[in-house]
C-alpha positions as CSV (number, residue, x, y, z in Angstrom):
1,M,46.6,26.6,-108.9
2,L,47.1,26.8,-113.1
3,I,50.8,27.3,-113.7
4,D,52.1,28.0,-117.9
5,A,55.1,25.5,-117.5
6,H,56.2,26.8,-121.1
7,S,56.5,30.3,-121.8
8,H,59.1,32.8,-123.1
9,W,60.1,36.2,-123.2
10,L,63.3,37.4,-124.9
11,P,65.8,40.8,-124.4
12,D,64.8,43.3,-127.1
13,E,69.4,43.0,-128.0
14,I,68.2,38.8,-128.4
15,I,65.9,39.6,-130.7
16,R,67.4,42.3,-132.7
17,N,70.3,40.0,-133.1
18,S,68.2,36.9,-134.3
19,H,66.3,35.5,-137.4
20,F,62.2,34.7,-136.9
21,F,62.2,36.7,-133.5
22,H,59.8,39.5,-133.5
23,K,59.3,42.1,-130.9
24,G,55.7,40.0,-129.8
25,W,58.1,37.8,-128.2
26,G,59.6,41.2,-125.7
27,D,55.9,42.2,-124.8
28,I,55.5,41.1,-120.8
29,E,52.6,43.1,-120.7
30,T,50.5,41.4,-123.1
31,Q,51.8,38.3,-121.7
32,L,50.5,39.7,-118.7
33,K,47.0,40.6,-120.0
34,M,47.4,36.8,-121.8
35,M,47.4,35.5,-118.7
36,D,44.8,37.3,-116.6
37,E,42.3,36.7,-119.0
38,A,43.1,32.4,-118.9
39,G,43.4,32.6,-115.3
40,I,47.0,31.7,-115.2
41,N,48.6,32.6,-112.0
42,K,51.9,32.1,-113.4
43,A,54.2,31.0,-115.8
44,V,57.9,29.7,-116.1
45,L,60.0,31.6,-118.5
46,S,62.4,29.4,-120.8
47,Y,64.5,30.1,-123.8
48,P,63.3,29.3,-127.0
49,T,67.0,28.6,-128.4
50,T,67.7,31.4,-130.7
51,D,70.6,32.1,-133.3
52,A,72.0,35.3,-131.8
53,H,75.2,34.0,-130.2
54,L,76.1,33.6,-133.5
55,K,76.1,38.0,-133.9
56,L,77.0,38.5,-130.2
57,G,79.8,36.5,-130.6
58,S,79.3,33.5,-127.6
59,I,76.5,31.9,-126.2
60,S,78.0,33.0,-123.3
61,E,77.2,36.6,-124.1
62,V,73.9,36.0,-124.9
63,A,73.0,34.0,-121.3
64,H,74.4,37.6,-119.7
65,I,72.2,39.2,-121.4
66,Y,69.2,37.1,-121.0
67,N,69.9,36.1,-117.7
68,D,70.4,39.7,-116.5
69,N,67.1,41.3,-118.3
70,V,64.9,38.2,-117.0
71,G,66.1,38.9,-113.7
72,K,64.7,42.1,-113.9
73,I,61.6,40.7,-114.7
74,L,61.5,38.6,-111.6
75,K,62.0,41.4,-109.3
76,R,59.0,43.4,-111.0
77,Y,56.6,40.4,-110.8
78,G,58.3,37.8,-109.2
79,N,54.7,36.9,-108.0
80,R,53.8,35.9,-112.1
81,F,56.7,34.4,-113.3
82,I,59.3,31.3,-112.6
83,G,62.9,32.1,-114.3
84,A,64.6,29.2,-115.8
85,A,68.5,30.7,-116.4
86,I,70.7,29.7,-119.1
87,L,74.1,28.7,-119.2
88,P,77.1,29.8,-121.2
89,V,77.5,25.9,-122.7
90,D,80.2,27.5,-124.6
91,N,82.3,27.5,-121.8
92,A,81.6,24.3,-119.8
93,I,84.2,26.4,-116.7
94,D,81.5,28.9,-116.4
95,M,78.3,27.0,-116.1
96,V,78.2,26.3,-112.5
97,G,78.8,29.6,-111.9
98,E,76.3,31.1,-113.9
99,A,73.5,28.9,-112.5
100,K,74.9,29.9,-108.8
101,R,74.5,33.4,-109.8
102,A,71.5,33.5,-111.5
103,T,69.6,31.1,-108.9
104,E,71.1,32.7,-105.9
105,E,71.4,36.1,-107.1
106,L,68.9,37.2,-110.1
107,G,66.0,34.7,-108.6
108,F,65.9,32.0,-111.3
109,K,64.7,29.1,-109.4
110,A,65.3,26.6,-112.5
111,I,68.0,26.3,-115.5
112,S,67.1,26.0,-119.7
113,L,68.8,24.1,-121.3
114,A,68.3,23.2,-125.3
115,S,67.9,19.4,-126.7
116,S,71.7,19.8,-127.8
117,Y,74.8,21.9,-128.9
118,N,76.6,21.7,-132.3
119,G,75.8,18.3,-132.3
120,V,76.6,17.8,-128.3
121,Y,73.7,16.7,-126.3
122,L,72.6,16.3,-122.5
123,D,74.9,13.3,-122.1
124,D,78.2,15.2,-122.2
125,K,80.4,15.2,-119.4
126,M,80.9,18.6,-119.6
127,F,76.8,18.3,-118.4
128,L,77.9,16.3,-115.2
129,P,78.6,19.3,-112.8
130,V,75.4,21.1,-113.0
131,Y,73.4,17.6,-112.7
132,K,75.1,17.1,-109.5
133,Q,74.5,21.1,-108.6
134,V,70.9,21.4,-109.3
135,E,70.0,17.6,-107.7
136,E,71.7,19.0,-104.6
137,K,69.6,21.8,-104.9
138,N,66.5,20.7,-105.8
139,I,66.8,23.1,-109.5
140,P,64.7,21.2,-112.2
141,I,65.8,21.5,-115.8
142,F,63.7,22.8,-118.9
143,V,64.2,21.4,-122.3
144,H,63.6,23.3,-125.5
145,S,64.2,21.6,-128.7
146,Q,67.4,23.3,-130.4
147,I,66.5,25.0,-133.4
148,V,70.4,25.9,-134.8
149,N,71.2,23.0,-137.0
150,P,68.8,20.1,-134.7
151,I,69.7,16.5,-136.1
152,G,69.3,16.3,-140.2
153,Y,69.4,19.4,-140.9
154,E,72.4,18.2,-142.7
155,R,70.7,16.9,-144.7
156,V,67.4,18.8,-145.0
157,K,66.7,22.4,-144.9
158,D,63.0,23.1,-144.9
159,P,61.0,26.0,-143.8
160,L,58.3,23.2,-142.6
161,L,60.0,20.1,-142.1
162,T,62.9,21.4,-139.8
163,P,60.2,22.7,-136.8
164,V,58.0,20.1,-137.8
165,I,60.5,16.8,-137.9
166,E,63.7,17.7,-137.1
167,Y,63.0,19.3,-134.0
168,V,60.4,16.8,-132.4
169,F,63.8,14.5,-133.2
170,D,66.2,16.7,-131.5
171,T,64.6,16.1,-128.4
172,T,63.6,12.8,-128.7
173,I,67.6,12.0,-129.6
174,S,68.0,14.4,-126.5
175,V,66.1,11.5,-124.6
176,G,67.5,8.6,-125.2
177,K,71.2,9.7,-125.2
178,L,70.7,10.8,-121.6
179,L,69.5,6.8,-121.2
180,M,72.1,5.4,-122.8
181,S,74.5,7.2,-121.2
182,D,72.8,6.8,-117.4
183,V,72.6,10.0,-117.0
184,L,68.9,8.9,-116.0
185,R,69.8,6.6,-113.3
186,L,72.8,8.2,-111.9
187,Y,71.1,11.4,-111.5
188,P,67.1,10.3,-110.2
189,K,66.7,13.1,-108.8
190,V,67.2,15.6,-111.6
191,N,63.7,17.1,-112.6
192,F,63.9,16.9,-116.0
193,V,61.2,18.7,-118.1
194,F,61.4,17.7,-122.0
195,A,59.2,20.2,-123.9
196,H,56.1,18.9,-126.9
197,F,55.7,16.0,-125.5
198,G,59.5,14.6,-124.8
199,G,59.5,14.3,-129.0
200,A,58.7,11.0,-129.6
201,I,59.6,9.1,-126.6
202,C,55.6,8.8,-125.7
203,Y,54.8,7.1,-129.1
204,L,58.5,5.1,-128.8
205,K,57.8,3.2,-125.8
206,Q,57.0,-0.2,-126.9
207,R,59.5,-0.1,-129.6
208,F,62.3,1.0,-127.1
209,D,61.7,-1.8,-124.1
210,A,60.8,-4.6,-127.4
211,T,63.8,-3.9,-129.3
212,Y,66.3,-3.3,-125.9
213,A,64.8,-6.8,-124.7
214,M,66.1,-8.3,-127.6
215,L,69.2,-6.9,-128.4
216,R,69.7,-7.6,-124.7
217,S,69.7,-11.4,-125.4
218,M,72.0,-11.2,-128.1
219,N,74.3,-9.3,-125.5
220,F,74.0,-6.9,-128.3
221,V,73.7,-3.6,-125.8
222,K,74.6,-2.8,-123.1
223,D,72.8,-3.5,-119.6
224,L,70.7,-0.5,-118.5
225,Q,69.9,-2.3,-115.6
226,G,66.1,-2.1,-116.3
227,A,64.3,-1.4,-119.4
228,P,63.7,2.1,-121.2
229,S,60.8,3.0,-120.2
230,E,61.4,2.9,-116.5
231,Y,63.8,5.4,-117.1
232,F,61.4,7.4,-119.0
233,K,58.9,8.0,-116.1
234,N,61.3,9.7,-114.6
235,I,61.5,12.8,-116.5
236,Y,58.7,15.2,-117.1
237,V,56.6,16.5,-120.1
238,D,55.7,19.7,-121.2
239,T,52.1,19.6,-123.6
240,S,54.0,23.1,-125.5
241,G,50.2,24.0,-126.6
242,D,49.1,20.6,-128.0
243,T,45.5,19.4,-127.9
244,T,46.0,16.7,-129.3
245,K,44.1,14.0,-127.2
246,A,46.6,11.1,-129.0
247,N,49.4,12.9,-127.4
248,F,47.9,13.4,-124.3
249,L,46.7,9.6,-124.0
250,L,50.4,8.2,-124.7
251,A,51.9,10.7,-122.2
252,L,49.3,9.4,-119.9
253,E,49.9,5.8,-120.4
254,L,54.2,6.1,-120.4
255,M,54.5,8.8,-117.7
256,G,51.1,9.1,-116.0
257,P,49.5,12.6,-114.7
258,R,52.3,12.9,-112.3
259,R,54.8,13.9,-114.9
260,I,53.0,15.9,-117.6
261,L,52.8,20.0,-117.3
262,W,50.3,22.0,-119.1
263,G,52.2,24.7,-120.9
264,S,50.8,27.2,-123.6
265,D,53.9,27.8,-125.8
266,W,53.6,31.6,-126.0
267,P,54.2,33.7,-127.6
268,A,54.4,31.2,-130.8
269,K,50.8,29.5,-130.0
270,K,48.4,32.1,-129.1
271,D,45.5,30.0,-128.7
272,V,46.3,29.5,-124.8
273,T,42.3,28.4,-123.4
274,S,42.3,25.7,-126.3
275,G,45.3,23.8,-124.3
276,I,43.7,24.7,-121.1
277,K,40.5,23.0,-122.5
278,A,42.4,20.2,-123.9
279,V,43.5,18.6,-120.1
280,S,40.2,19.5,-119.0
281,D,38.4,16.8,-121.7
282,L,40.5,14.5,-120.5
283,D,38.8,11.5,-119.3
284,I,41.1,11.2,-116.3
285,P,39.8,12.0,-112.7
286,Q,39.9,16.0,-111.5
287,D,42.5,15.8,-109.2
288,D,44.8,14.4,-112.8
289,K,43.6,17.2,-114.8
290,E,44.4,19.4,-111.4
291,N,48.1,17.7,-111.7
292,I,48.5,18.8,-114.9
293,L,47.2,22.4,-114.9
294,G,49.4,23.2,-112.3
295,G,50.2,20.7,-109.0
296,N,53.0,19.1,-110.4
297,L,54.3,22.4,-111.3
298,E,53.4,24.0,-107.5
299,R,55.1,20.8,-105.8
300,M,58.4,21.0,-108.1
301,F,58.4,24.5,-107.7
302,V,57.3,24.1,-103.5
303,L,54.6,27.2,-104.1
């Protein structure tokens, strides 16, 4: 089964109140046509993060608009899409309730979070009840890079550098803070799926481990009860339409083939077949290719 771990769809009300996004992000029929042509059986719909909350008044409002509308798609095309619901992170009290509503009433099977929110990362204590909830119910969390004020934006605001560098490092910092806060150790059954190969985490494996060992010898850093890379192996990463062989090899070295998920990043990236071919062309066993292209997600969602 070929399953896309990273695709997006947005309701018209969110598109109209956002910058950058256009009508193509709300065309589910075109996505279905693409999926049929590419042989994709199912696709995860996750939130790309937008700035719609600035006009609509709150992230809570955006969450209800998004979840209600994606819920309609899940009702109509439940055999093709897996929904990842967004949470009202501006109202921590309501997060668990909205996750419950989305998964029990609207048909969602996952949660969609941004890598940060106004400088608050996923290690914040307000997320702990959510982690407990999803761990108990085996609900995965798909993490997309924050596009509104990502790390570094206060210094550099550039139409190319922001998405290429700052988005990537906001995701990287998010993973790192989950490590240093012990969330990855204390909630080992939470299936975190980080987009874009987890930022730079795979590239930084050796530096994390070597620097941690050096600092521990000086008692200059807390005892993580294991090397950083051992905890990184417990997260999942998706390929987000990437076709770069070196990135696949780094992810395979750190994560292994059971923790990599193929994703298209549709509709941001249109060349879906090249992403599939990049996996097919890897010099790894066929079983590993099949796991990356869908088997891993099939097990995650018990499809």
